[in-house]
PDB file as gemmi writes it, atoms N, CA and C in Angstrom:
CRYST1    1.000    1.000    1.000  90.00  90.00  90.00 P 1                      
ATOM      1  N   UNK A   1      83.064 109.772  90.353  1.00  0.00           N  
ATOM      2  CA  UNK A   1      83.427 108.983  91.534  1.00  0.00           C  
ATOM      3  C   UNK A   1      83.424 109.909  92.752  1.00  0.00           C  
ATOM      4  N   UNK A   2      82.904 109.441  93.859  1.00  0.00           N  
ATOM      5  CA  UNK A   2      82.801 110.313  95.011  1.00  0.00           C  
ATOM      6  C   UNK A   2      84.070 110.288  95.868  1.00  0.00           C  
ATOM      7  N   UNK A   3      84.108 111.146  96.856  1.00  0.00           N  
ATOM      8  CA  UNK A   3      85.291 111.343  97.701  1.00  0.00           C  
ATOM      9  C   UNK A   3      85.718 110.082  98.450  1.00  0.00           C  
ATOM     10  N   UNK A   4      84.767 109.328  98.970  1.00  0.00           N  
ATOM     11  CA  UNK A   4      85.105 108.129  99.747  1.00  0.00           C  
ATOM     12  C   UNK A   4      85.786 107.091  98.854  1.00  0.00           C  
ATOM     13  N   UNK A   5      85.166 106.773  97.736  1.00  0.00           N  
ATOM     14  CA  UNK A   5      85.734 105.768  96.826  1.00  0.00           C  
ATOM     15  C   UNK A   5      87.079 106.247  96.275  1.00  0.00           C  
ATOM     16  N   UNK A   6      87.186 107.516  95.945  1.00  0.00           N  
ATOM     17  CA  UNK A   6      88.437 108.069  95.430  1.00  0.00           C  
ATOM     18  C   UNK A   6      89.555 107.921  96.453  1.00  0.00           C  
ATOM     19  N   UNK A   7      89.290 108.248  97.710  1.00  0.00           N  
ATOM     20  CA  UNK A   7      90.290 108.151  98.774  1.00  0.00           C  
ATOM     21  C   UNK A   7      90.749 106.700  98.951  1.00  0.00           C  
ATOM     22  N   UNK A   8      89.813 105.768  98.940  1.00  0.00           N  
ATOM     23  CA  UNK A   8      90.153 104.348  99.085  1.00  0.00           C  
ATOM     24  C   UNK A   8      91.036 103.902  97.913  1.00  0.00           C  
ATOM     25  N   UNK A   9      90.624 104.226  96.698  1.00  0.00           N  
ATOM     26  CA  UNK A   9      91.376 103.803  95.518  1.00  0.00           C  
ATOM     27  C   UNK A   9      92.766 104.434  95.461  1.00  0.00           C  
ATOM     28  N   UNK A  10      92.887 105.695  95.865  1.00  0.00           N  
ATOM     29  CA  UNK A  10      94.203 106.347  95.879  1.00  0.00           C  
ATOM     30  C   UNK A  10      95.171 105.574  96.767  1.00  0.00           C  
ATOM     31  N   UNK A  11      94.710 105.141  97.918  1.00  0.00           N  
ATOM     32  CA  UNK A  11      95.592 104.412  98.829  1.00  0.00           C  
ATOM     33  C   UNK A  11      95.885 103.007  98.308  1.00  0.00           C  
ATOM     34  N   UNK A  12      94.859 102.303  97.882  1.00  0.00           N  
ATOM     35  CA  UNK A  12      95.026 100.928  97.416  1.00  0.00           C  
ATOM     36  C   UNK A  12      95.958 100.886  96.204  1.00  0.00           C  
ATOM     37  N   UNK A  13      95.870 101.884  95.347  1.00  0.00           N  
ATOM     38  CA  UNK A  13      96.665 101.892  94.121  1.00  0.00           C  
ATOM     39  C   UNK A  13      97.954 102.701  94.240  1.00  0.00           C  
ATOM     40  N   UNK A  14      98.458 102.867  95.452  1.00  0.00           N  
ATOM     41  CA  UNK A  14      99.710 103.615  95.641  1.00  0.00           C  
ATOM     42  C   UNK A  14     100.862 103.008  94.853  1.00  0.00           C  
ATOM     43  N   UNK A  15     100.974 101.701  94.873  1.00  0.00           N  
ATOM     44  CA  UNK A  15     102.097 101.041  94.212  1.00  0.00           C  
ATOM     45  C   UNK A  15     101.703 100.339  92.922  1.00  0.00           C  
ATOM     46  N   UNK A  16     100.525  99.755  92.893  1.00  0.00           N  
ATOM     47  CA  UNK A  16     100.088  98.996  91.716  1.00  0.00           C  
ATOM     48  C   UNK A  16      98.653  99.359  91.379  1.00  0.00           C  
ATOM     49  N   UNK A  17      98.391  99.541  90.090  1.00  0.00           N  
ATOM     50  CA  UNK A  17      97.027  99.808  89.646  1.00  0.00           C  
ATOM     51  C   UNK A  17      96.223  98.508  89.704  1.00  0.00           C  
ATOM     52  N   UNK A  18      94.994  98.607  90.162  1.00  0.00           N  
ATOM     53  CA  UNK A  18      94.102  97.444  90.176  1.00  0.00           C  
ATOM     54  C   UNK A  18      93.827  97.009  88.737  1.00  0.00           C  
ATOM     55  N   UNK A  19      93.607  95.721  88.518  1.00  0.00           N  
ATOM     56  CA  UNK A  19      93.340  95.227  87.158  1.00  0.00           C  
ATOM     57  C   UNK A  19      92.072  95.847  86.572  1.00  0.00           C  
ATOM     58  N   UNK A  20      92.102  96.111  85.273  1.00  0.00           N  
ATOM     59  CA  UNK A  20      90.907  96.613  84.586  1.00  0.00           C  
ATOM     60  C   UNK A  20      89.814  95.561  84.609  1.00  0.00           C  
ATOM     61  N   UNK A  21      88.588  96.013  84.698  1.00  0.00           N  
ATOM     62  CA  UNK A  21      87.448  95.122  84.578  1.00  0.00           C  
ATOM     63  C   UNK A  21      87.070  94.346  85.828  1.00  0.00           C  
ATOM     64  N   UNK A  22      87.775  94.574  86.949  1.00  0.00           N  
ATOM     65  CA  UNK A  22      87.404  93.843  88.163  1.00  0.00           C  
ATOM     66  C   UNK A  22      86.193  94.495  88.812  1.00  0.00           C  
ATOM     67  N   UNK A  23      85.511  93.743  89.638  1.00  0.00           N  
ATOM     68  CA  UNK A  23      84.379  94.261  90.404  1.00  0.00           C  
ATOM     69  C   UNK A  23      84.928  94.820  91.711  1.00  0.00           C  
ATOM     70  N   UNK A  24      84.971  96.140  91.815  1.00  0.00           N  
ATOM     71  CA  UNK A  24      85.528  96.781  93.004  1.00  0.00           C  
ATOM     72  C   UNK A  24      84.736  96.467  94.266  1.00  0.00           C  
ATOM     73  N   UNK A  25      83.504  96.047  94.099  1.00  0.00           N  
ATOM     74  CA  UNK A  25      82.682  95.745  95.272  1.00  0.00           C  
ATOM     75  C   UNK A  25      83.030  94.387  95.888  1.00  0.00           C  
ATOM     76  N   UNK A  26      83.724  93.527  95.141  1.00  0.00           N  
ATOM     77  CA  UNK A  26      84.032  92.191  95.662  1.00  0.00           C  
ATOM     78  C   UNK A  26      85.521  91.835  95.623  1.00  0.00           C  
ATOM     79  N   UNK A  27      86.335  92.595  94.928  1.00  0.00           N  
ATOM     80  CA  UNK A  27      87.766  92.288  94.792  1.00  0.00           C  
ATOM     81  C   UNK A  27      88.486  92.551  96.119  1.00  0.00           C  
ATOM     82  N   UNK A  28      89.111  91.532  96.676  1.00  0.00           N  
ATOM     83  CA  UNK A  28      89.795  91.623  97.970  1.00  0.00           C  
ATOM     84  C   UNK A  28      91.200  92.193  97.764  1.00  0.00           C  
ATOM     85  N   UNK A  29      91.348  93.493  98.018  1.00  0.00           N  
ATOM     86  CA  UNK A  29      92.636  94.145  97.772  1.00  0.00           C  
ATOM     87  C   UNK A  29      93.691  93.774  98.816  1.00  0.00           C  
ATOM     88  N   UNK A  30      93.286  93.285  99.964  1.00  0.00           N  
ATOM     89  CA  UNK A  30      94.247  92.842 100.983  1.00  0.00           C  
ATOM     90  C   UNK A  30      94.810  91.476 100.587  1.00  0.00           C  
ATOM     91  N   UNK A  31      93.923  90.531 100.329  1.00  0.00           N  
ATOM     92  CA  UNK A  31      94.348  89.180  99.958  1.00  0.00           C  
ATOM     93  C   UNK A  31      95.192  89.183  98.678  1.00  0.00           C  
ATOM     94  N   UNK A  32      94.903  90.113  97.780  1.00  0.00           N  
ATOM     95  CA  UNK A  32      95.628  90.187  96.513  1.00  0.00           C  
ATOM     96  C   UNK A  32      96.888  91.044  96.586  1.00  0.00           C  
ATOM     97  N   UNK A  33      97.279  91.464  97.789  1.00  0.00           N  
ATOM     98  CA  UNK A  33      98.570  92.095  98.007  1.00  0.00           C  
ATOM     99  C   UNK A  33      98.683  93.583  97.732  1.00  0.00           C  
ATOM    100  N   UNK A  34      97.583  94.284  97.616  1.00  0.00           N  
ATOM    101  CA  UNK A  34      97.654  95.720  97.363  1.00  0.00           C  
ATOM    102  C   UNK A  34      97.938  96.527  98.625  1.00  0.00           C  
ATOM    103  N   UNK A  35      97.600  95.975  99.777  1.00  0.00           N  
ATOM    104  CA  UNK A  35      97.885  96.625 101.059  1.00  0.00           C  
ATOM    105  C   UNK A  35      98.374  95.540 102.014  1.00  0.00           C  
ATOM    106  N   UNK A  36      99.577  95.737 102.567  1.00  0.00           N  
ATOM    107  CA  UNK A  36     100.103  94.770 103.537  1.00  0.00           C  
ATOM    108  C   UNK A  36      99.673  95.172 104.944  1.00  0.00           C  
ATOM    109  N   UNK A  37     100.079  94.397 105.933  1.00  0.00           N  
ATOM    110  CA  UNK A  37      99.617  94.644 107.306  1.00  0.00           C  
ATOM    111  C   UNK A  37     100.060  96.016 107.831  1.00  0.00           C  
ATOM    112  N   UNK A  38     101.281  96.417 107.538  1.00  0.00           N  
ATOM    113  CA  UNK A  38     101.735  97.746 107.986  1.00  0.00           C  
ATOM    114  C   UNK A  38     100.983  98.845 107.241  1.00  0.00           C  
ATOM    115  N   UNK A  39     100.768  98.641 105.963  1.00  0.00           N  
ATOM    116  CA  UNK A  39     100.016  99.607 105.178  1.00  0.00           C  
ATOM    117  C   UNK A  39      98.584  99.714 105.638  1.00  0.00           C  
ATOM    118  N   UNK A  40      98.028  98.599 106.082  1.00  0.00           N  
ATOM    119  CA  UNK A  40      96.651  98.590 106.555  1.00  0.00           C  
ATOM    120  C   UNK A  40      96.496  99.452 107.812  1.00  0.00           C  
ATOM    121  N   UNK A  41      97.473  99.397 108.689  1.00  0.00           N  
ATOM    122  CA  UNK A  41      97.444 100.238 109.900  1.00  0.00           C  
ATOM    123  C   UNK A  41      97.440 101.710 109.505  1.00  0.00           C  
ATOM    124  N   UNK A  42      98.305 102.063 108.574  1.00  0.00           N  
ATOM    125  CA  UNK A  42      98.381 103.445 108.088  1.00  0.00           C  
ATOM    126  C   UNK A  42      97.071 103.839 107.394  1.00  0.00           C  
ATOM    127  N   UNK A  43      96.544 102.934 106.585  1.00  0.00           N  
ATOM    128  CA  UNK A  43      95.302 103.167 105.859  1.00  0.00           C  
ATOM    129  C   UNK A  43      94.152 103.451 106.813  1.00  0.00           C  
ATOM    130  N   UNK A  44      94.033 102.654 107.855  1.00  0.00           N  
ATOM    131  CA  UNK A  44      92.984 102.846 108.859  1.00  0.00           C  
ATOM    132  C   UNK A  44      93.105 104.233 109.489  1.00  0.00           C  
ATOM    133  N   UNK A  45      94.315 104.613 109.873  1.00  0.00           N  
ATOM    134  CA  UNK A  45      94.534 105.920 110.506  1.00  0.00           C  
ATOM    135  C   UNK A  45      94.145 107.057 109.564  1.00  0.00           C  
ATOM    136  N   UNK A  46      94.518 106.938 108.303  1.00  0.00           N  
ATOM    137  CA  UNK A  46      94.179 107.981 107.324  1.00  0.00           C  
ATOM    138  C   UNK A  46      92.669 108.096 107.157  1.00  0.00           C  
ATOM    139  N   UNK A  47      92.000 106.966 106.985  1.00  0.00           N  
ATOM    140  CA  UNK A  47      90.543 106.990 106.802  1.00  0.00           C  
ATOM    141  C   UNK A  47      89.838 107.542 108.028  1.00  0.00           C  
ATOM    142  N   UNK A  48      90.268 107.132 109.219  1.00  0.00           N  
ATOM    143  CA  UNK A  48      89.639 107.632 110.450  1.00  0.00           C  
ATOM    144  C   UNK A  48      89.834 109.137 110.568  1.00  0.00           C  
ATOM    145  N   UNK A  49      91.024 109.635 110.247  1.00  0.00           N  
ATOM    146  CA  UNK A  49      91.281 111.083 110.318  1.00  0.00           C  
ATOM    147  C   UNK A  49      90.494 111.841 109.259  1.00  0.00           C  
ATOM    148  N   UNK A  50      90.562 111.375 108.024  1.00  0.00           N  
ATOM    149  CA  UNK A  50      89.919 112.096 106.920  1.00  0.00           C  
ATOM    150  C   UNK A  50      88.403 112.163 107.052  1.00  0.00           C  
ATOM    151  N   UNK A  51      87.800 111.107 107.563  1.00  0.00           N  
ATOM    152  CA  UNK A  51      86.343 111.064 107.638  1.00  0.00           C  
ATOM    153  C   UNK A  51      85.810 111.224 109.058  1.00  0.00           C  
ATOM    154  N   UNK A  52      86.701 111.473 110.021  1.00  0.00           N  
ATOM    155  CA  UNK A  52      86.334 111.682 111.413  1.00  0.00           C  
ATOM    156  C   UNK A  52      85.445 110.534 111.934  1.00  0.00           C  
ATOM    157  N   UNK A  53      85.973 109.312 111.778  1.00  0.00           N  
ATOM    158  CA  UNK A  53      85.266 108.104 112.207  1.00  0.00           C  
ATOM    159  C   UNK A  53      86.238 107.212 112.963  1.00  0.00           C  
ATOM    160  N   UNK A  54      85.707 106.174 113.603  1.00  0.00           N  
ATOM    161  CA  UNK A  54      86.531 105.144 114.230  1.00  0.00           C  
ATOM    162  C   UNK A  54      85.958 103.790 113.863  1.00  0.00           C  
ATOM    163  N   UNK A  55      86.837 102.918 113.387  1.00  0.00           N  
ATOM    164  CA  UNK A  55      86.421 101.563 113.046  1.00  0.00           C  
ATOM    165  C   UNK A  55      86.434 100.696 114.300  1.00  0.00           C  
ATOM    166  N   UNK A  56      85.483  99.776 114.373  1.00  0.00           N  
ATOM    167  CA  UNK A  56      85.478  98.801 115.464  1.00  0.00           C  
ATOM    168  C   UNK A  56      86.394  97.641 115.077  1.00  0.00           C  
ATOM    169  N   UNK A  57      86.752  96.847 116.061  1.00  0.00           N  
ATOM    170  CA  UNK A  57      87.570  95.656 115.804  1.00  0.00           C  
ATOM    171  C   UNK A  57      86.851  94.718 114.834  1.00  0.00           C  
ATOM    172  N   UNK A  58      85.546  94.545 115.031  1.00  0.00           N  
ATOM    173  CA  UNK A  58      84.769  93.669 114.150  1.00  0.00           C  
ATOM    174  C   UNK A  58      84.782  94.173 112.710  1.00  0.00           C  
ATOM    175  N   UNK A  59      84.691  95.476 112.522  1.00  0.00           N  
ATOM    176  CA  UNK A  59      84.730  96.038 111.169  1.00  0.00           C  
ATOM    177  C   UNK A  59      86.094  95.795 110.522  1.00  0.00           C  
ATOM    178  N   UNK A  60      87.154  95.997 111.292  1.00  0.00           N  
ATOM    179  CA  UNK A  60      88.503  95.805 110.763  1.00  0.00           C  
ATOM    180  C   UNK A  60      88.766  94.357 110.355  1.00  0.00           C  
ATOM    181  N   UNK A  61      88.129  93.424 111.034  1.00  0.00           N  
ATOM    182  CA  UNK A  61      88.323  92.005 110.747  1.00  0.00           C  
ATOM    183  C   UNK A  61      87.325  91.445 109.734  1.00  0.00           C  
ATOM    184  N   UNK A  62      86.377  92.259 109.327  1.00  0.00           N  
ATOM    185  CA  UNK A  62      85.330  91.785 108.424  1.00  0.00           C  
ATOM    186  C   UNK A  62      85.835  91.649 106.986  1.00  0.00           C  
ATOM    187  N   UNK A  63      85.174  90.791 106.233  1.00  0.00           N  
ATOM    188  CA  UNK A  63      85.491  90.642 104.807  1.00  0.00           C  
ATOM    189  C   UNK A  63      85.155  91.922 104.044  1.00  0.00           C  
ATOM    190  N   UNK A  64      84.117  92.627 104.478  1.00  0.00           N  
ATOM    191  CA  UNK A  64      83.734  93.880 103.828  1.00  0.00           C  
ATOM    192  C   UNK A  64      84.869  94.892 103.826  1.00  0.00           C  
ATOM    193  N   UNK A  65      85.644  94.912 104.896  1.00  0.00           N  
ATOM    194  CA  UNK A  65      86.715  95.899 105.036  1.00  0.00           C  
ATOM    195  C   UNK A  65      87.792  95.715 103.962  1.00  0.00           C  
ATOM    196  N   UNK A  66      87.873  94.538 103.371  1.00  0.00           N  
ATOM    197  CA  UNK A  66      88.942  94.211 102.422  1.00  0.00           C  
ATOM    198  C   UNK A  66      88.588  94.485 100.972  1.00  0.00           C  
ATOM    199  N   UNK A  67      87.384  95.008 100.726  1.00  0.00           N  
ATOM    200  CA  UNK A  67      86.987  95.351  99.362  1.00  0.00           C  
ATOM    201  C   UNK A  67      86.669  96.842  99.300  1.00  0.00           C  
ATOM    202  N   UNK A  68      86.865  97.429  98.139  1.00  0.00           N  
ATOM    203  CA  UNK A  68      86.587  98.863  97.980  1.00  0.00           C  
ATOM    204  C   UNK A  68      85.119  99.141  98.270  1.00  0.00           C  
ATOM    205  N   UNK A  69      84.231  98.342  97.679  1.00  0.00           N  
ATOM    206  CA  UNK A  69      82.795  98.548  97.883  1.00  0.00           C  
ATOM    207  C   UNK A  69      82.364  98.345  99.323  1.00  0.00           C  
ATOM    208  N   UNK A  70      82.889  97.302  99.955  1.00  0.00           N  
ATOM    209  CA  UNK A  70      82.538  97.037 101.352  1.00  0.00           C  
ATOM    210  C   UNK A  70      83.051  98.108 102.287  1.00  0.00           C  
ATOM    211  N   UNK A  71      84.274  98.534 102.073  1.00  0.00           N  
ATOM    212  CA  UNK A  71      84.864  99.580 102.913  1.00  0.00           C  
ATOM    213  C   UNK A  71      84.127 100.900 102.713  1.00  0.00           C  
ATOM    214  N   UNK A  72      83.788 101.185 101.483  1.00  0.00           N  
ATOM    215  CA  UNK A  72      83.015 102.397 101.192  1.00  0.00           C  
ATOM    216  C   UNK A  72      81.676 102.369 101.941  1.00  0.00           C  
ATOM    217  N   UNK A  73      81.023 101.216 101.936  1.00  0.00           N  
ATOM    218  CA  UNK A  73      79.736 101.061 102.631  1.00  0.00           C  
ATOM    219  C   UNK A  73      79.902 101.291 104.139  1.00  0.00           C  
ATOM    220  N   UNK A  74      80.941 100.702 104.733  1.00  0.00           N  
ATOM    221  CA  UNK A  74      81.192 100.877 106.171  1.00  0.00           C  
ATOM    222  C   UNK A  74      81.387 102.355 106.493  1.00  0.00           C  
ATOM    223  N   UNK A  75      82.210 103.030 105.707  1.00  0.00           N  
ATOM    224  CA  UNK A  75      82.496 104.447 105.959  1.00  0.00           C  
ATOM    225  C   UNK A  75      81.227 105.278 105.813  1.00  0.00           C  
ATOM    226  N   UNK A  76      80.465 105.032 104.747  1.00  0.00           N  
ATOM    227  CA  UNK A  76      79.229 105.778 104.521  1.00  0.00           C  
ATOM    228  C   UNK A  76      78.259 105.628 105.703  1.00  0.00           C  
ATOM    229  N   UNK A  77      78.105 104.393 106.194  1.00  0.00           N  
ATOM    230  CA  UNK A  77      77.219 104.155 107.333  1.00  0.00           C  
ATOM    231  C   UNK A  77      77.693 104.872 108.579  1.00  0.00           C  
ATOM    232  N   UNK A  78      79.011 104.880 108.806  1.00  0.00           N  
ATOM    233  CA  UNK A  78      79.565 105.547 109.991  1.00  0.00           C  
ATOM    234  C   UNK A  78      79.313 107.062 109.907  1.00  0.00           C  
ATOM    235  N   UNK A  79      79.482 107.631 108.727  1.00  0.00           N  
ATOM    236  CA  UNK A  79      79.253 109.068 108.547  1.00  0.00           C  
ATOM    237  C   UNK A  79      77.784 109.397 108.775  1.00  0.00           C  
ATOM    238  N   UNK A  80      76.889 108.576 108.232  1.00  0.00           N  
ATOM    239  CA  UNK A  80      75.451 108.816 108.387  1.00  0.00           C  
ATOM    240  C   UNK A  80      74.996 108.674 109.833  1.00  0.00           C  
ATOM    241  N   UNK A  81      75.662 107.816 110.602  1.00  0.00           N  
ATOM    242  CA  UNK A  81      75.251 107.561 111.984  1.00  0.00           C  
ATOM    243  C   UNK A  81      75.948 108.439 113.008  1.00  0.00           C  
ATOM    244  N   UNK A  82      76.678 109.429 112.560  1.00  0.00           N  
ATOM    245  CA  UNK A  82      77.361 110.326 113.514  1.00  0.00           C  
ATOM    246  C   UNK A  82      76.364 111.182 114.249  1.00  0.00           C  
TER     247      UNK A  82                                                      
END                                                                             
């Protein structure tokens, strides 16, 4: 597992482990209660600092942002486009 996915999973699974066998690319960890609104603010700050990126408002509101696979894709694209 690479650094981006590991960092996302470490934060998402701070309190509860994700269910076995789920598709990380489509499982909505926000809707399913793994990160609340206050945690999401902290999560965004950590990701922006760790990867030296900034999320746009549209990215933060996107469905992609709420899944491990989608968030990983957003971060990867931002790093490549620096």
